[in-house]
C-alpha positions as CSV (number, residue, x, y, z in Angstrom):
1,M,20.3,5.1,-25.3
2,S,17.2,7.1,-25.9
3,E,13.9,6.4,-24.0
4,D,12.3,5.1,-27.2
5,D,15.1,2.6,-27.7
6,R,14.7,1.0,-24.3
7,E,12.9,-2.3,-24.1
8,E,9.4,-2.0,-22.7
9,L,9.4,-3.3,-19.1
10,T,6.5,-5.0,-17.3
11,Y,6.1,-6.1,-13.7
12,A,6.0,-9.7,-14.8
13,Q,9.3,-9.3,-16.7
14,A,10.8,-7.7,-13.6
15,G,9.9,-10.8,-11.7
16,V,6.4,-10.4,-10.3
17,D,3.4,-11.8,-12.2
18,I,0.3,-10.3,-10.5
19,D,-2.1,-12.8,-12.0
20,A,0.1,-15.8,-10.9
21,S,0.4,-14.2,-7.4
22,E,-3.4,-13.8,-7.1
23,A,-4.0,-17.4,-8.3
24,A,-1.5,-18.7,-5.6
25,T,-3.2,-16.6,-3.0
26,E,-6.6,-17.9,-4.0
27,A,-5.2,-21.5,-3.8
28,L,-4.0,-20.8,-0.3
29,I,-7.3,-19.4,0.8
30,G,-9.2,-22.3,-0.7
31,A,-7.0,-24.8,1.1
32,A,-7.1,-23.0,4.4
33,G,-10.8,-22.2,4.4
34,E,-12.9,-19.0,4.2
35,F,-11.6,-15.9,5.9
36,E,-13.9,-13.3,7.5
37,G,-12.8,-10.0,6.0
38,D,-10.9,-8.7,3.0
39,Y,-8.0,-6.5,4.0
40,A,-8.0,-7.9,7.5
41,G,-9.3,-11.1,9.2
42,L,-12.2,-10.5,11.7
43,V,-12.8,-12.5,14.8
44,D,-16.2,-12.1,16.6
45,I,-15.4,-11.5,20.3
46,G,-18.9,-10.5,21.4
47,E,-19.7,-6.8,21.1
48,Q,-16.6,-6.2,19.1
49,Y,-14.5,-7.6,16.3
50,L,-10.8,-8.4,16.8
51,A,-9.0,-7.8,13.5
52,L,-5.6,-9.1,12.4
53,A,-3.5,-8.1,9.4
54,T,0.0,-9.2,8.4
55,D,2.4,-7.9,5.8
56,G,6.0,-7.0,5.1
57,V,8.0,-4.4,3.3
58,G,8.9,-6.5,0.2
59,T,11.8,-5.7,-2.1
60,K,12.0,-2.1,-0.9
61,L,14.5,-3.8,1.5
62,L,16.9,-4.3,-1.4
63,V,17.0,-0.5,-1.9
64,A,17.7,-0.1,1.8
65,E,20.4,-2.8,1.7
66,A,22.1,-1.2,-1.4
67,V,22.6,2.1,0.4
68,D,22.8,0.7,4.0
69,D,19.9,2.8,5.2
70,Y,17.2,0.9,7.1
71,S,15.9,4.0,9.0
72,T,12.4,4.1,7.3
73,V,11.5,0.5,6.6
74,G,10.0,0.0,10.0
75,I,7.5,2.7,9.2
76,D,6.7,0.9,6.0
77,C,6.1,-2.3,7.8
78,M,3.8,-0.6,10.3
79,A,2.0,1.2,7.5
80,M,1.3,-1.8,5.3
81,N,-0.5,-3.5,8.2
82,A,-2.2,-0.5,9.9
83,N,-3.6,0.7,6.6
84,D,-5.2,-2.6,5.9
85,L,-7.0,-2.5,9.2
86,I,-8.1,1.1,8.6
87,A,-9.5,0.1,5.2
88,T,-11.8,-2.4,7.0
89,G,-13.0,0.2,9.5
90,V,-10.9,-1.1,12.4
91,E,-8.7,0.9,14.7
92,P,-5.2,-0.5,14.9
93,V,-4.1,-1.0,18.6
94,A,-1.1,-3.3,18.8
95,F,1.8,-4.6,16.7
96,V,4.4,-7.3,16.7
97,D,7.3,-7.7,14.3
98,Y,9.3,-10.6,12.9
99,L,12.8,-9.8,11.8
100,A,14.7,-12.7,10.0
101,V,18.4,-12.1,9.4
102,E,21.3,-13.9,7.8
103,T,23.7,-12.3,10.3
104,P,22.7,-10.2,13.3
105,D,23.8,-6.6,13.2
106,E,23.3,-4.2,16.1
107,E,23.2,-1.0,14.0
108,T,20.8,-2.3,11.5
109,S,18.5,-3.6,14.2
110,E,18.6,-0.3,15.9
111,E,17.6,1.6,12.7
112,I,14.7,-0.8,12.1
113,G,13.6,-0.5,15.7
114,A,13.6,3.3,15.5
115,G,11.5,3.1,12.3
116,L,9.0,0.7,14.0
117,R,8.8,3.1,16.9
118,E,8.1,6.1,14.6
119,G,5.5,4.0,12.7
120,A,3.8,3.0,15.9
121,K,3.6,6.7,16.9
122,R,2.1,7.6,13.5
123,A,-0.4,4.7,13.6
124,G,-1.3,5.2,17.3
125,V,-0.5,1.6,18.2
126,A,1.5,-0.1,20.9
127,L,4.5,-2.2,20.1
128,V,3.9,-5.2,22.2
129,G,6.6,-7.6,21.1
130,G,8.5,-9.2,18.3
131,E,10.9,-11.9,17.3
132,T,14.4,-11.9,15.7
133,A,15.5,-15.1,14.0
134,V,19.0,-15.8,12.7
135,M,18.8,-18.1,9.8
136,P,21.8,-18.1,7.5
137,D,20.7,-21.2,5.7
138,V,17.4,-19.6,4.7
139,I,17.8,-15.8,4.6
140,R,20.1,-13.7,2.5
141,G,20.4,-10.3,4.1
142,L,17.2,-9.7,6.1
143,D,13.4,-9.7,5.9
144,I,11.0,-7.9,8.1
145,A,7.2,-8.5,8.5
146,G,4.7,-7.7,11.2
147,T,1.2,-8.4,12.4
148,C,-1.2,-5.7,13.6
149,A,-4.2,-6.2,15.8
150,G,-7.2,-3.9,15.9
151,L,-10.5,-3.6,17.6
152,A,-13.8,-2.2,16.4
153,P,-17.5,-2.2,17.6
154,K,-19.4,-4.4,15.2
155,D,-21.4,-1.4,13.9
156,A,-18.2,0.6,13.2
157,V,-16.8,-1.8,10.6
158,F,-17.4,-0.7,7.1
159,P,-20.1,-2.8,5.2
160,G,-17.4,-3.4,2.6
161,E,-19.6,-3.0,-0.5
162,A,-19.8,0.2,-2.4
163,E,-23.1,1.3,-4.0
164,P,-23.8,2.6,-7.5
165,G,-23.9,6.4,-7.2
166,D,-21.4,6.6,-4.4
167,A,-18.7,9.2,-4.7
168,I,-15.1,8.1,-4.4
169,V,-13.0,10.1,-2.0
170,G,-9.2,9.8,-2.3
171,W,-6.2,10.8,-0.2
172,P,-2.8,11.3,-1.7
173,S,0.1,8.9,-1.2
174,S,3.5,9.9,0.1
175,G,5.1,8.4,-3.0
176,I,5.8,4.9,-4.2
177,H,4.9,3.4,-0.8
178,S,5.9,-0.3,-0.5
179,N,4.5,-1.9,-3.7
180,G,5.9,-2.4,-7.1
181,L,9.5,-2.0,-6.0
182,T,10.6,-5.0,-8.1
183,L,9.5,-3.1,-11.2
184,A,10.8,0.2,-10.0
185,R,14.2,-1.2,-9.1
186,E,14.6,-2.9,-12.4
187,A,13.6,0.3,-14.3
188,V,15.8,2.8,-12.5
189,T,18.9,0.7,-12.3
190,R,19.1,0.2,-16.0
191,E,21.2,3.4,-16.3
192,H,21.5,4.7,-12.7
193,D,22.8,3.8,-9.3
194,Y,20.7,4.3,-6.2
195,A,23.2,6.9,-4.9
196,D,22.8,9.1,-8.1
197,P,20.8,12.3,-7.8
198,F,17.1,12.0,-8.4
199,P,16.7,14.0,-11.6
200,P,13.5,15.9,-10.7
201,E,15.0,16.8,-7.3
202,P,18.8,16.7,-7.6
203,D,19.3,17.5,-3.9
204,R,17.9,14.0,-3.2
205,T,19.2,10.6,-4.3
206,I,17.2,8.0,-6.1
207,A,17.4,5.8,-3.0
208,E,16.0,8.6,-0.8
209,E,13.1,9.0,-3.1
210,L,12.4,5.2,-3.3
211,L,12.7,4.9,0.5
212,T,10.2,7.6,1.3
213,P,8.0,5.8,3.9
214,T,4.5,4.7,3.2
215,R,1.8,7.1,4.6
216,I,-0.2,5.8,7.5
217,Y,-3.9,6.9,7.1
218,S,-5.0,6.9,10.8
219,E,-6.6,10.3,10.5
220,V,-9.2,9.1,8.0
221,L,-10.8,6.4,10.1
222,D,-13.0,8.5,12.4
223,P,-14.3,10.7,9.6
224,L,-15.2,7.7,7.5
225,R,-17.0,6.1,10.4
226,E,-18.9,9.3,11.2
227,H,-20.0,9.8,7.6
228,D,-21.1,6.2,7.0
229,A,-18.5,5.0,4.5
230,N,-19.7,2.0,2.6
231,A,-16.3,0.7,1.7
232,A,-12.6,1.7,1.6
233,A,-9.5,0.5,-0.1
234,H,-5.8,0.8,0.5
235,V,-4.1,1.1,-2.9
236,T,-1.3,-1.4,-2.6
237,G,-0.2,-4.5,-4.6
238,G,-2.2,-4.6,-7.8
239,G,-2.4,-0.8,-8.0
240,W,-5.7,0.7,-8.9
241,M,-7.4,-2.7,-9.3
242,N,-7.6,-2.6,-5.5
243,L,-10.7,-0.4,-5.9
244,T,-12.6,-3.6,-7.1
245,R,-12.2,-4.9,-3.5
246,M,-15.1,-2.5,-2.8
247,G,-17.4,-4.5,-5.0
248,S,-17.9,-5.6,-8.6
249,Y,-18.7,-2.2,-10.2
250,R,-17.3,0.3,-12.7
251,Y,-15.1,2.8,-10.9
252,E,-15.0,6.0,-13.0
253,I,-12.0,8.1,-11.9
254,D,-11.9,11.5,-13.5
255,D,-9.9,13.6,-11.0
256,P,-7.1,11.5,-9.5
257,F,-4.2,13.1,-7.7
258,Q,-1.2,14.0,-9.8
259,P,1.4,11.2,-9.6
260,Q,4.6,12.3,-7.8
261,P,7.7,12.7,-10.0
262,V,9.0,9.3,-8.9
263,F,6.4,7.6,-11.1
264,E,7.2,9.6,-14.2
265,F,10.9,8.7,-13.6
266,V,10.2,5.0,-13.2
267,Q,7.9,5.0,-16.2
268,A,10.5,6.8,-18.4
269,E,13.5,4.7,-17.3
270,G,11.6,1.4,-17.7
271,N,9.6,2.4,-20.8
272,V,6.5,1.2,-18.9
273,D,3.1,1.8,-20.5
274,D,0.3,3.6,-18.7
275,E,-1.8,0.5,-18.0
276,E,1.1,-1.3,-16.4
277,M,1.9,1.7,-14.2
278,Y,-1.7,1.9,-12.9
279,R,-1.9,-1.9,-12.4
280,T,1.3,-1.8,-10.3
281,F,1.6,1.5,-8.4
282,N,-0.6,3.8,-6.5
283,M,0.2,6.7,-8.9
284,G,-0.2,9.4,-6.3
285,T,-3.4,8.1,-4.6
286,G,-2.9,5.9,-1.6
287,F,-6.3,5.4,0.0
288,V,-9.9,5.7,-1.3
289,A,-13.4,5.3,0.1
290,A,-16.9,5.1,-1.3
291,L,-19.6,7.1,0.3
292,G,-22.9,8.8,-0.5
293,R,-22.4,12.2,-2.3
294,D,-23.4,14.4,0.7
295,D,-21.1,12.5,3.1
296,A,-18.3,12.6,0.6
297,E,-18.5,16.3,0.3
298,A,-18.6,16.7,4.1
299,I,-15.4,14.7,4.5
300,V,-13.7,16.7,1.8
301,A,-14.8,19.9,3.6
302,E,-13.3,18.7,6.9
303,S,-10.1,17.2,5.5
304,E,-6.8,18.9,4.6
305,D,-6.0,16.8,1.6
306,A,-9.0,14.6,0.6
307,R,-11.0,15.2,-2.6
308,I,-13.6,13.5,-4.6
309,I,-11.8,11.7,-7.4
310,G,-14.6,9.8,-9.1
311,R,-17.8,7.7,-8.7
312,V,-19.1,4.2,-8.5
313,E,-21.3,3.1,-11.4
314,D,-23.2,0.0,-12.4
315,G,-21.4,-2.0,-15.0
316,E,-18.7,-4.5,-15.7
317,E,-16.0,-4.7,-13.0
318,R,-13.3,-2.3,-14.1
319,V,-11.5,0.9,-13.2
320,A,-11.5,3.7,-15.7
321,I,-9.0,6.5,-15.1
322,R,-9.3,9.4,-17.5
323,G,-10.0,7.0,-20.4
324,L,-7.6,4.3,-19.3
325,E,-9.5,1.0,-18.8
326,L,-8.3,-1.5,-16.3
327,D,-10.1,-4.9,-15.8
Protein backbone atom coordinates (compact mmCIF):
# COMPACT_ATOMS: atom_id res chain seq x y z
CA MET A 1 0.00 0.00 0.00
CA SER A 2 1.41 3.39 -0.94
CA GLU A 3 1.54 6.29 1.51
CA ASP A 4 -1.17 8.12 -0.45
CA ASP A 5 -3.53 5.13 -0.09
CA ARG A 6 -3.31 5.04 3.68
CA GLU A 7 -6.25 6.37 5.64
CA GLU A 8 -5.39 9.71 7.25
CA LEU A 9 -4.89 9.17 10.98
CA THR A 10 -5.63 11.64 13.78
CA TYR A 11 -4.96 11.52 17.51
CA ALA A 12 -8.70 11.30 18.19
CA GLN A 13 -9.08 8.36 15.80
CA ALA A 14 -6.18 6.65 17.55
CA GLY A 15 -8.06 6.98 20.83
CA VAL A 16 -7.15 10.33 22.41
CA ASP A 17 -9.41 13.36 21.88
CA ILE A 18 -7.40 16.35 23.12
CA ASP A 19 -10.45 18.63 23.30
CA ALA A 20 -12.41 16.07 25.34
CA SER A 21 -9.40 15.54 27.60
CA GLU A 22 -9.04 19.26 28.25
CA ALA A 23 -12.76 19.58 28.96
CA ALA A 24 -12.57 16.72 31.47
CA THR A 25 -9.55 18.33 33.13
CA GLU A 26 -11.37 21.66 33.39
CA ALA A 27 -14.33 19.87 34.97
CA LEU A 28 -12.04 18.27 37.55
CA ILE A 29 -10.39 21.59 38.36
CA GLY A 30 -13.75 23.31 38.59
CA ALA A 31 -15.07 20.72 41.02
CA ALA A 32 -11.90 20.60 43.13
CA GLY A 33 -11.40 24.36 43.30
CA GLU A 34 -8.76 26.75 42.01
CA PHE A 35 -5.14 25.66 41.82
CA GLU A 36 -2.19 27.99 42.39
CA GLY A 37 0.11 27.45 39.43
CA ASP A 38 -0.12 26.02 35.93
CA TYR A 39 2.42 23.25 35.36
CA ALA A 40 2.81 22.72 39.10
CA GLY A 41 0.79 23.46 42.21
CA LEU A 42 2.33 26.07 44.49
CA VAL A 43 2.00 26.16 48.29
CA ASP A 44 3.02 29.27 50.21
CA ILE A 45 5.33 28.19 53.07
CA GLY A 46 6.61 31.58 54.13
CA GLU A 47 9.65 32.82 52.23
CA GLN A 48 9.41 30.02 49.70
CA TYR A 49 6.98 28.11 47.56
CA LEU A 50 6.64 24.37 47.86
CA ALA A 51 5.67 23.04 44.44
CA LEU A 52 4.19 19.67 43.49
CA ALA A 53 3.74 18.05 40.09
CA THR A 54 2.41 14.60 39.25
CA ASP A 55 2.42 12.68 35.98
CA GLY A 56 3.03 9.30 34.40
CA VAL A 57 4.52 7.76 31.28
CA GLY A 58 1.31 7.05 29.35
CA THR A 59 1.03 4.53 26.56
CA LYS A 60 4.77 4.55 25.99
CA LEU A 61 4.54 1.70 28.49
CA LEU A 62 2.83 -0.41 25.82
CA VAL A 63 5.90 -0.11 23.60
CA ALA A 64 8.08 -1.17 26.53
CA GLU A 65 5.76 -4.09 27.22
CA ALA A 66 5.80 -5.20 23.58
CA VAL A 67 9.59 -5.58 23.56
CA ASP A 68 9.98 -6.35 27.27
CA ASP A 69 12.30 -3.40 27.87
CA TYR A 70 11.43 -1.13 30.80
CA SER A 71 14.93 0.27 31.24
CA THR A 72 14.10 3.85 30.20
CA VAL A 73 10.53 4.45 31.38
CA GLY A 74 11.70 5.48 34.85
CA ILE A 75 13.62 8.34 33.24
CA ASP A 76 10.46 9.35 31.40
CA CYS A 77 8.44 9.34 34.61
CA MET A 78 11.00 11.56 36.31
CA ALA A 79 11.26 13.88 33.31
CA MET A 80 7.55 14.47 32.88
CA ASN A 81 7.35 15.69 36.48
CA ALA A 82 10.66 17.53 36.85
CA ASN A 83 10.19 19.44 33.59
CA ASP A 84 6.82 20.76 34.76
CA LEU A 85 8.45 22.16 37.90
CA ILE A 86 11.27 23.70 35.87
CA ALA A 87 8.71 25.38 33.58
CA THR A 88 7.31 27.09 36.68
CA GLY A 89 10.72 28.32 37.83
CA VAL A 90 11.02 25.77 40.63
CA GLU A 91 13.98 23.51 41.40
CA PRO A 92 12.95 19.84 41.73
CA VAL A 93 14.25 18.35 44.98
CA ALA A 94 12.43 15.08 45.78
CA PHE A 95 10.43 12.37 44.04
CA VAL A 96 8.13 9.49 44.97
CA ASP A 97 6.82 6.88 42.54
CA TYR A 98 3.69 4.72 42.37
CA LEU A 99 3.95 1.43 40.50
CA ALA A 100 0.71 -0.49 39.96
CA VAL A 101 1.05 -4.00 38.55
CA GLU A 102 -1.13 -6.89 37.53
CA THR A 103 1.52 -9.38 38.60
CA PRO A 104 4.74 -8.52 40.46
CA ASP A 105 7.91 -9.24 38.50
CA GLU A 106 11.33 -8.74 40.05
CA GLU A 107 13.23 -8.15 36.80
CA THR A 108 10.77 -5.56 35.52
CA SER A 109 10.76 -3.73 38.85
CA GLU A 110 14.55 -3.67 38.84
CA GLU A 111 14.62 -2.15 35.34
CA ILE A 112 12.10 0.52 36.29
CA GLY A 113 14.02 1.27 39.49
CA ALA A 114 17.26 1.68 37.57
CA GLY A 115 15.55 4.13 35.23
CA LEU A 116 14.17 6.12 38.15
CA ARG A 117 17.65 6.25 39.67
CA GLU A 118 19.13 7.52 36.40
CA GLY A 119 16.31 10.04 36.03
CA ALA A 120 16.89 11.29 39.56
CA LYS A 121 20.57 11.76 38.75
CA ARG A 122 19.75 13.77 35.63
CA ALA A 123 17.16 15.88 37.45
CA GLY A 124 19.28 16.36 40.56
CA VAL A 125 16.56 15.11 42.90
CA ALA A 126 16.38 12.64 45.78
CA LEU A 127 14.28 9.49 45.49
CA VAL A 128 12.59 9.51 48.87
CA GLY A 129 10.03 6.72 48.62
CA GLY A 130 7.38 5.02 46.60
CA GLU A 131 4.61 2.45 46.56
CA THR A 132 4.02 -0.76 44.63
CA ALA A 133 0.43 -1.98 44.40
CA VAL A 134 -0.58 -5.39 43.08
CA MET A 135 -4.08 -5.05 41.62
CA PRO A 136 -4.94 -7.83 39.15
CA ASP A 137 -8.62 -6.82 39.12
CA VAL A 138 -7.76 -3.27 38.05
CA ILE A 139 -4.46 -3.27 36.15
CA ARG A 140 -3.51 -5.09 32.97
CA GLY A 141 0.26 -5.14 32.76
CA LEU A 142 1.54 -2.18 34.75
CA ASP A 143 1.35 1.56 35.15
CA ILE A 144 3.84 3.94 36.71
CA ALA A 145 3.36 7.50 37.89
CA GLY A 146 5.18 9.81 40.22
CA THR A 147 5.06 13.03 42.16
CA CYS A 148 7.91 15.52 42.27
CA ALA A 149 8.35 18.16 44.95
CA GLY A 150 10.30 21.36 44.46
CA LEU A 151 11.25 24.51 46.34
CA ALA A 152 11.78 28.06 45.15
CA PRO A 153 12.20 31.49 46.72
CA LYS A 154 9.11 33.50 45.92
CA ASP A 155 11.03 35.93 43.75
CA ALA A 156 12.55 33.09 41.70
CA VAL A 157 9.28 31.69 40.36
CA PHE A 158 8.59 32.87 36.81
CA PRO A 159 5.79 35.45 36.55
CA GLY A 160 4.10 33.03 34.14
CA GLU A 161 2.97 35.62 31.59
CA ALA A 162 4.88 36.45 28.42
CA GLU A 163 4.97 40.00 27.11
CA PRO A 164 4.47 41.20 23.53
CA GLY A 165 7.90 41.72 22.02
CA ASP A 166 9.49 38.90 24.00
CA ALA A 167 11.80 36.58 22.15
CA ILE A 168 11.04 32.87 22.40
CA VAL A 169 14.06 30.72 23.21
CA GLY A 170 13.81 26.99 22.49
CA TRP A 171 15.73 23.89 23.47
CA PRO A 172 15.64 20.71 21.36
CA SER A 173 13.87 17.58 22.49
CA SER A 174 15.51 14.17 22.60
CA GLY A 175 12.83 12.74 20.32
CA ILE A 176 9.20 11.82 20.79
CA HIS A 177 9.37 12.12 24.61
CA SER A 178 6.27 10.72 26.40
CA ASN A 179 3.39 12.34 24.57
CA GLY A 180 1.39 11.32 21.55
CA LEU A 181 2.42 7.67 21.77
CA THR A 182 -1.16 6.53 21.19
CA LEU A 183 -1.04 8.15 17.75
CA ALA A 184 2.56 7.09 17.11
CA ARG A 185 1.88 3.46 18.02
CA GLU A 186 -1.21 3.31 15.82
CA ALA A 187 0.72 4.81 12.91
CA VAL A 188 3.88 2.73 12.99
CA THR A 189 2.20 -0.62 13.66
CA ARG A 190 0.04 -0.38 10.55
CA GLU A 191 2.78 -2.11 8.57
CA HIS A 192 5.65 -2.63 11.04
CA ASP A 193 6.52 -4.49 14.23
CA TYR A 194 8.34 -2.70 17.04
CA ALA A 195 11.33 -5.01 16.57
CA ASP A 196 11.70 -4.00 12.91
CA PRO A 197 14.65 -1.79 11.94
CA PHE A 198 13.91 1.93 12.16
CA PRO A 199 14.15 2.92 8.47
CA PRO A 200 16.10 6.20 8.92
CA GLU A 201 18.61 4.39 11.18
CA PRO A 202 18.51 0.64 10.45
CA ASP A 203 20.96 -0.15 13.27
CA ARG A 204 18.17 0.78 15.69
CA THR A 205 14.74 -0.79 16.07
CA ILE A 206 11.48 1.13 15.94
CA ALA A 207 11.00 0.34 19.63
CA GLU A 208 14.41 1.75 20.55
CA GLU A 209 13.56 4.98 18.76
CA LEU A 210 10.15 5.31 20.43
CA LEU A 211 11.62 4.47 23.85
CA THR A 212 14.31 7.17 23.70
CA PRO A 213 13.84 8.78 27.12
CA THR A 214 12.45 12.28 27.61
CA ARG A 215 15.08 14.98 28.07
CA ILE A 216 15.24 16.55 31.52
CA TYR A 217 15.85 20.31 31.29
CA SER A 218 17.49 20.92 34.67
CA GLU A 219 20.31 22.95 33.16
CA VAL A 220 17.98 25.67 31.85
CA LEU A 221 16.55 26.72 35.23
CA ASP A 222 19.40 28.86 36.58
CA PRO A 223 19.98 30.75 33.29
CA LEU A 224 16.26 31.48 32.99
CA ARG A 225 16.17 32.82 36.53
CA GLU A 226 19.32 34.88 36.03
CA HIS A 227 17.97 36.43 32.84
CA ASP A 228 14.48 37.23 34.16
CA ALA A 229 12.37 34.85 32.10
CA ASN A 230 8.76 35.94 32.00
CA ALA A 231 7.36 32.47 31.34
CA ALA A 232 8.34 28.99 30.18
CA ALA A 233 6.57 25.99 28.73
CA HIS A 234 7.33 22.27 28.60
CA VAL A 235 6.09 21.05 25.20
CA THR A 236 4.08 18.00 26.24
CA GLY A 237 0.49 16.82 25.67
CA GLY A 238 -1.20 19.13 23.19
CA GLY A 239 2.05 19.76 21.34
CA TRP A 240 2.82 23.33 20.36
CA MET A 241 -0.40 24.67 21.85
CA ASN A 242 1.46 24.44 25.17
CA LEU A 243 2.99 27.80 24.27
CA THR A 244 -0.37 29.43 25.00
CA ARG A 245 0.16 28.53 28.67
CA MET A 246 2.50 31.53 28.64
CA GLY A 247 -0.44 33.84 27.95
CA SER A 248 -3.11 34.62 25.36
CA TYR A 249 -0.90 35.97 22.59
CA ARG A 250 0.19 35.14 19.08
CA TYR A 251 3.37 33.05 19.11
CA GLU A 252 5.21 33.50 15.83
CA ILE A 253 7.69 30.65 15.34
CA ASP A 254 9.97 31.16 12.36
CA ASP A 255 13.05 29.11 13.29
CA PRO A 256 12.01 25.92 15.12
CA PHE A 257 14.39 23.01 15.53
CA GLN A 258 14.36 20.37 12.83
CA PRO A 259 12.07 17.49 13.87
CA GLN A 260 13.94 14.23 14.44
CA PRO A 261 13.44 11.44 11.87
CA VAL A 262 10.95 9.66 14.16
CA PHE A 263 8.37 12.38 13.49
CA GLU A 264 8.68 12.11 9.71
CA PHE A 265 8.37 8.31 10.06
CA VAL A 266 5.21 8.55 12.20
CA GLN A 267 3.69 11.15 9.89
CA ALA A 268 4.32 9.07 6.77
CA GLU A 269 3.16 5.77 8.26
CA GLY A 270 -0.01 7.31 9.66
CA ASN A 271 -0.64 9.77 6.83
CA VAL A 272 -0.95 12.45 9.53
CA ASP A 273 -1.31 16.05 8.40
CA ASP A 274 1.04 18.80 9.57
CA GLU A 275 -1.45 20.49 11.86
CA GLU A 276 -2.20 17.25 13.69
CA MET A 277 1.52 16.57 14.13
CA TYR A 278 2.17 19.95 15.74
CA ARG A 279 -0.94 19.65 17.93
CA THR A 280 0.22 16.26 19.20
CA PHE A 281 4.03 16.13 19.30
CA ASN A 282 6.94 18.35 20.30
CA MET A 283 8.30 18.09 16.73
CA GLY A 284 11.89 18.54 17.87
CA THR A 285 11.49 21.36 20.40
CA GLY A 286 10.92 20.20 23.97
CA PHE A 287 11.13 23.36 26.09
CA VAL A 288 10.60 27.07 25.42
CA ALA A 289 10.81 30.33 27.35
CA ALA A 290 9.76 33.93 26.75
CA LEU A 291 12.24 36.66 27.64
CA GLY A 292 13.23 40.16 26.65
CA ARG A 293 15.35 40.21 23.49
CA ASP A 294 18.66 41.07 25.23
CA ASP A 295 18.19 38.39 27.88
CA ALA A 296 17.24 35.85 25.22
CA GLU A 297 20.39 36.57 23.24
CA ALA A 298 22.48 36.27 26.41
CA ILE A 299 21.02 32.84 27.21
CA VAL A 300 21.65 31.63 23.68
CA ALA A 301 25.26 32.84 23.88
CA GLU A 302 25.76 30.90 27.12
CA SER A 303 23.96 27.71 26.08
CA GLU A 304 25.21 24.77 24.05
CA ASP A 305 21.95 24.13 22.22
CA ALA A 306 19.43 26.94 22.82
CA ARG A 307 18.38 29.32 20.09
CA ILE A 308 15.80 32.01 19.46
CA ILE A 309 12.97 30.32 17.59
CA GLY A 310 10.38 33.09 17.44
CA ARG A 311 8.64 35.95 19.20
CA VAL A 312 5.53 36.91 21.15
CA GLU A 313 3.08 39.27 19.47
CA ASP A 314 -0.18 40.95 20.37
CA GLY A 315 -3.08 39.24 18.68
CA GLU A 316 -5.54 36.40 18.81
CA GLU A 317 -4.31 33.41 20.84
CA ARG A 318 -2.61 31.06 18.41
CA VAL A 319 0.71 29.52 17.45
CA ALA A 320 2.04 30.17 13.95
CA ILE A 321 4.86 27.90 12.81
CA ARG A 322 6.26 28.79 9.41
CA GLY A 323 2.80 29.56 8.08
CA LEU A 324 0.99 26.76 9.91
CA GLU A 325 -1.70 28.29 12.14
CA LEU A 326 -2.74 26.51 15.36
CA ASP A 327 -5.57 27.84 17.55
